[in-house]
N, C-alpha and C positions, 0 to 999 in steps of 0.2 A: 460478520453475518452468520447467523445460525440457519442454515438451509434445511435442517432436519424438521422444522415446523413451518407451517404456513398459517398465519393468522387469518381468521375468517374475513376480515375486511379486505384482504389481498385478493380474494376470489370474487368480489362483488361485480355484478354486471354494471355497465354504464347506465345512468339513470333512465333514459328513454327506453332502453331495451328491458331494464328491470321492471318498469311500469307495464310495458306490453306483456311481458312474460307472466308476471304475477296476476294481472287482470285476466288474461286469456286462460290461465290455468284454473281459474274459478275462485281464487282467493277473494273472499268478501262477497261472493255472489251465491253462496250456498242457499239452497231452498228458494231461490228466486227472489230473495229479499231485495228491496229497493233501498239504496244507500243515499244519505243526504249529500248534497253537493259540497257542503263544507268539509265532509269527511275526505272526499277526493283532494280538495285543496290542501288540507292539513297533511295528508300523506305525502303529497308532492313536495311540500315545503320540508318535511322531514327527510325525504330522500336527498334533497339538495344539501341539507345540513350534514348528512352522512358523507356525501361526496366531498364536502369541504372539511372533513375530518373533525367535525364538531358533534360528537355523540351526545353530549349533555343537552344541547339544543334540540337535537333530533328526538331524544327520548321525551322531552317535554311536548313536542309537536305530535308525536304518536299517541301520547296519553290523551291529548286534547281530541285527537281523531277518534279514539276509542270512547271518549265521553259522548261524542256525537253518534257513534254507532258501535256498540260493544261487541257485535258479532263479526266485526271486520277482521278476517284472517290475515289480510295483507298488513294492516297496521300492527296486529299482534306479532306477526313474524318479524317485521322490521324493528319493532320494539326490542325483540330478542337480539337482533343484530347489534343495536346500539348498546344494550347491556353487556353483550359479549366483548365489544370493543372497550368498554369500561372495566372489563375483567370481573364482572359480577356474574359468575358462571351459573350459580344456583338460580338466580332470577331469570337469566337468559334461557336456561333449560325449561323453566316453567312457561315462559312465553312461547317457545317453540312447540311445546306439548299442547298448549292451549290452541295455537294456530292449527295444529294437526287434528285436534278434536273438533274444530269448526269445519275443517275440510281435510279428510284423511288422504286425499290425492294431491295435496299441496307439496310438490317435490322440493322446492327451496327450503321449506322448514325441515323436511326430513334430512336433507343434505347437511344443513348447518347443525342440526342436532347430532348427526353422526360425527361431524368434525369435532363438536364439543366433547363427545364421548371419547374420541380418539385422543384429544389433548389431555383428558383426565385419565387415560390408560384403561378405559372401560371398553376393551376391544370387542368383546362378544356382542355387546349392545350396538356398537358402531357397525360391526359386520352385518347384523340383522337388518339394520336400516339401509345400509349400502346395497345389500342384495335385493331388498325390496325395490329400491330406486332403479336398479339395473334391469329388473323385469319390466318396468314401465318404460324406461328410457335407456336402451342398451348402448347409446352413443354419448353418454355424458362423461367427459374426461375426468372430472374430479372424483367420480366414483372409483374408477380404475386407479387413480393416483393414491387415494387413501387405502384402498384394498391392498395396493402394493406395499405401502408403508407398514400396514398392520402385519402382512405376511413377512416382511423383512424383520420386523420386531419379533416375530414368532420363530425366526430361524429358517423359514421356507424360502430360501434365496432364489431358486430358479423360478418358482411361481411368482415371486415378487417382481423379478426382472420383467417377466412377460406382461404383467399388469401395468407396470410403469412405462414400458415401451408403448403399450396401447394408449395410455394417457397422452404421451408425447405426440403420437400420430393424430389423435382426435382433436387436440387443442394446441396449436403452435405456441400460444401464449404461455402454456405450462411446460413447454419442451425443455427449457433449461433446467428447472428443478427436477422434472421427471427423469431426464437423462442423467443428471448428477446422481440421484438415488439409484438409478438402474446400474450405474458404474459400481456403486457399493454392493449391490446385489450380485453382480457378476463376479466381483472380487471374492465375495464370500462363497460363491458357488465354484470357485476355482477357474473361472473363464477369464484370464487376464487379458487376452486379445480383445474380447468384447468390451471389457471394462475400459481399456485404453481408447477404443473407438468412441465410447460414450463420453469420456472426458474430453477428447478432442472435439466432439460435437458441441459440448458446452462452451469451450473456448471460442469456437467459430460462431456460435449463435449469439454470444453476449460478450464481445471483447471489451476489456477494461472494467468489468464488473467484479464484485467480490467473489461471486460464484466462479467466474473464469479464473481468478487468481488462485482460488482454492483448488480448482481442477488442475491448474498448471503445477501447483505445489505437490498435489497428489501424484501426478505423472512423474515428477522428479524423485519424490521420496517414498512412494508407495502409500497404501491406504492409512498406515499408522501415522503418517506425517501430515495429513490433510487437516491442518488447524489444531492438531492435538499435541505434536511434539514441541517441547519447549526450547530446544537448542538446535543449532546447525553449525556446520564446520566447513570452511574452505581452506585449502592449502595449495600453494603454487610453487613451482620451480621453473626458472627460465634462464635464458641467455640473451644478452643484448650487446649491441655496439653503440657506444656513446662517443661522438666525435669531439666533445669538449667536456670531459669529466669534471675538471675543477674550473668551473666558470665563476665569474664574479657572482657570489650568491645573491639570490633575490633580496633586494634591499639590504645586502650584507657587505661584508668586508672584502676588499681585493685579496686574491689568493697569494701565497708565497711566490717569489720570483721564479720563473721558469716552468710554472705549472699550467698557466692559461693556454687554451687551445690544444691541449694534448688529448688524444683519443685513446680508447681502451676497450677491451672486451670484458664484460662484467657478468658474473653469475648472480642471479637474484632469487631470493627465497621470501615467500610471503605466507601469512596465515591470518585467518579471521574466525573468531568464535563468537556466536551470538546466543544470548540466553533470554528467554521471555518467561518471567514468573507469572505475569498477568499481561494481557495484550488487548485491553479495552473492554467496554461494557460491564462495569464502568471504570475499572482501574487499569493503570498501565505501569508496569515495572519491567524495564528492559535494560540489558547491558550488552556491551560489545567490546571485545579486546582485539587489537590489531598488532601484527608483528611484521617488520620488514628488515631484511638484511641483504647487503650487497657485498660482493667479493671481487676486487679488481685483480686483473692478471699482472699488470705492469708493476715491477718492483722498483722502477726508477732507473735513471741513467747511472753508469759506473761513477762512483765517487760523488753522486748528487746527494744533497741534504734530505730531499723528500722523494718518496716514491708514491705512486698512486694508491698502493695498498695502505698507506698512512691515512687515506681518506675513506676507508671502508666505513659505511654508515649502518648503524643499528637503530631502529626506531620502534618504540612501544607506544601504543595509543589505547586509551580507555574512554568509552562513551557510556553514560548512564542517563536514562529517561525515567522520570517519576511523575505521574500525573493521572489523568483520567480522560475518558471519552464519553461523549453523549451525542447520539445521532450522527450528523456529518462532521462534528467538531472533535478534535483531539488537542488537548492542552497539557504540556509537560514542562517540567523544569529539567533542563539538559545540562550535564556536566561533560566537558571535554578535557582530557588530560594527555600530556605527551612527555616522554622522556627519550631523548635522542643522544647517541654517542657517536663520536668520530674517532677512528683509530683506537678504539677501546676507552677513550676518555669522555666523560660527560660533557656534552656540548650545550644542551638547552633543556630546561624544565618549563613546561607551560601548563597553566590551569585556566579554565574559562567556564563560566556558569551563566545561565540566563534562561528566559522562557522561550518555548517554541510552540507555535500554534499551527495546526494543520487543518485546513478546511476542504472537505469533499463536496464541492458545489453540485456535481453530478457524478455519474459513474465514470465519466471520461475526463473530468476536470478537477484538478487539485491545486491548492495554493498553500505555500509554506511561508510563514513569517517567523523570523528568528532574531533574537538579540542575545549577545554574549558580552560579559565583562571579563577581562582576563589579565593575567600577569605573566610575563616572560622573564625567566631567570637564566641568563647566559653565563657559561663558565669559561674561564681562561683555559686554554689548552697549549700543548707544545707547538701547535700549528698557528694558533691565534692567541697571542699573549694578552691582547687588550679586548678580548671578546666580551667581558662583562660590561663594557661601555654601552652595550646594546640593551641592558635590562630596561624593561618598559612596562607600562600599564596600557591597556587597550580597550577599545569598544568596537564591536562589530554588529551591524544590522543588515539583514538580508530579506528580500522578498523574491520568491521564485514561483513560477506557475508551470504545471505539467498538464499536457494534453495527451491522453492515452488513446491509441488506435488499435491496441490489442492488449492482452493481459500483461505482456512484458515489453511492449513497444510504445514509445512515447517521444514527444518533442517537448523540450523545456527551455525556458529563458528566464532571466531575472536581473536583479541589480543588487550589489552589495557595497555598503559603505564601511570603511575601516579607518580607525584612528588609533595611532600608537604614540605615546608620550614617554620619552626617555628622560635622562637626567639633564642638568643645567650647565654642566661644564662644556667647553668647546668640543671635546672629543665625544661626549655623550649626546649632545643635542643634534649631532649628525643623524640620529636615528629617530627623531620625531617627525612623523609624516601623516598625511591624509591620503587615502587611496579610494578610487572608484573602480569597481569591477563590473563587467558586463559578460556573464557566461551564457553560452548557448550549447545545446546538446540534442542529438537525435540518436535513439536506439531503435533499430529496425530489424525485427526477427523475420527471417526468410527460411522457414522450415528448420532444418538442423543448423543453419548458419545465422549468426546475428552480427549485423553491421553497426558499429558505433562511430559517431563523429562528434567531436567536441571542439569548442573554441572559446577562448576567454581573452578579453581586452582589459588591461589594467592601466590606469592613469595614476601615477604616484607622485605626490607633491610634498617635498620636504620643507620643513618650516624654517630652518636656519642655514646659514652659509656653511659649506662643507670644507673640512680641513684639507681634503684632497685638492681643492681648487679654491683658495681663500677668496671670500667676497661673492661666491656664486652659490645660489640655492639649487640643490639638485632637483631635476625634473626627469622622470622616467616614463616612457611609453612601452609597455610590454605586451607582446602577443604570444599566446600559447595555443597551439592547434595540434590536434592529433586524431588518428583514426585507428580502429581495431576491427579485426575480422575473427570471429570465434566460431569454431566448428564443434558441435556436440558429438563426441565419440561414443558415448554410452550414457546411461542415465546418471552416472556419477562422475563423468570426466569430460573435459573439453580441451581443445587445443586452440590457441589464439596467436595471431601475429599482430604487431602494432608498430605504429610510427608516431613520433612526437617531434614537433618543431617548436623551439622557444627562441624568441628574438626580443632583446631589450635595447631600446634606443634611449640614450641619456645625453644630457647636455654636458656631462663630465665624462671624458673618454674612458677613464679607468673602470667605469661601471657599465660599459657597453659590452654585449656579448651576443653570440649566436650559437645555437646548439641543435643537433639532430640526434635522435635516439631511435634505433631499429631493434626489434627483438621478437622473441616468441616465448609463450608461457604454456606449461601443461598444468591444468588445474583439476584438482579432485574436490568434490563436494559431497557432503553427507548431512 
């Protein structure tokens, strides 16, 4: 959303009010002329077409109305509105000027002509018209709003802030945009405290909207980051207690003997870098790199073959989105890549690609549709000598819906279907399965504290009898649930504590496990 401009159609009055205002202001009644009844009817039909966002039909109806009565300032004015919506600015300017020649006191035509001049950068002409309107109607919010934008463009930040604040007071409907630009003015004037208050007002007035998201981003990054910076960075360091470090891996191999159910203290390091070359309207080019590393304390029992440090994991992830956006729809081709090592040896390489569709039904509701086709290449290691039996091709389809109740607070739920097909030998076909995922999440900001709760149920059905229990097809029911509490320490740092419970129930005992993880993270963002 580009909040630096407000198209003329966005400040239109509701149809009944517009009719009342324009008629009582004298538009079309100059010199006491009597208008044909059909003129009234055609103008009314044109206003309905404008309200339905059909400027072509509206233009045709206003032309018919002017054929009935060529001196009608109202029809001439709304003809200019329709032309402006069609971005025919020269013709719109001529219509507004003709309406004013028919009735020089017709304020709507003066205001829209001033906005047209502002959009074209003709600030002196715009100011002259706005000042004239202010003398006649000193309480018209749009006048102060555009005066403020022009003053801001001229570098007169303190004066701009005062005009924009006045617009917000006079018209609550303009308060979000006016306060947003007032924040810009305050920042330029060096009044950071007032700028922060204005941005907080935007978030409170319009939770879940693009303007509120930009205000929140501005608060985090400062004015240079509000929609303009192309990259951001997050880095975390943490410490956690895991009561079952080497559990039977998710749809994976049993661990080496003597490892299951061993707990340990673990140091965790994470990083995430995002880059946006283009971020919509109309093109999208985004990339994200993720890094994860853990370090186990336990070196293993005296004389033991394996220690928990042998299971240190390093994970690299890459995500790319290429596509476009139009209106409420965003369509991209998404690539996901992963390279993970265990104990310094390559454990798995994954690649997946497919389309992603994001629909913004309203400011508060968003739906995501995703399909991915992928391949997984597992490597044999000193810990897992037959790991490459798990090589597979897979399909994943997901639908998720998000309901926002604040710029960063939301409730989400969805469904995910997963299918992986491995090889045909008895040891390989153990890893062919179909899975159904049902995830739920709540993110609830409470001032400087954000509470997160997540849960996911997974039903995993394997297609072939498992070698661990001949003649039995493996069936898993997995529950993952966790919560986190994050405290913002400063604009660029937060401290969080988290808890995770993971429970896998299987009809084959060797694949059953239970796990609890407790920990804390210190995160820096820029």
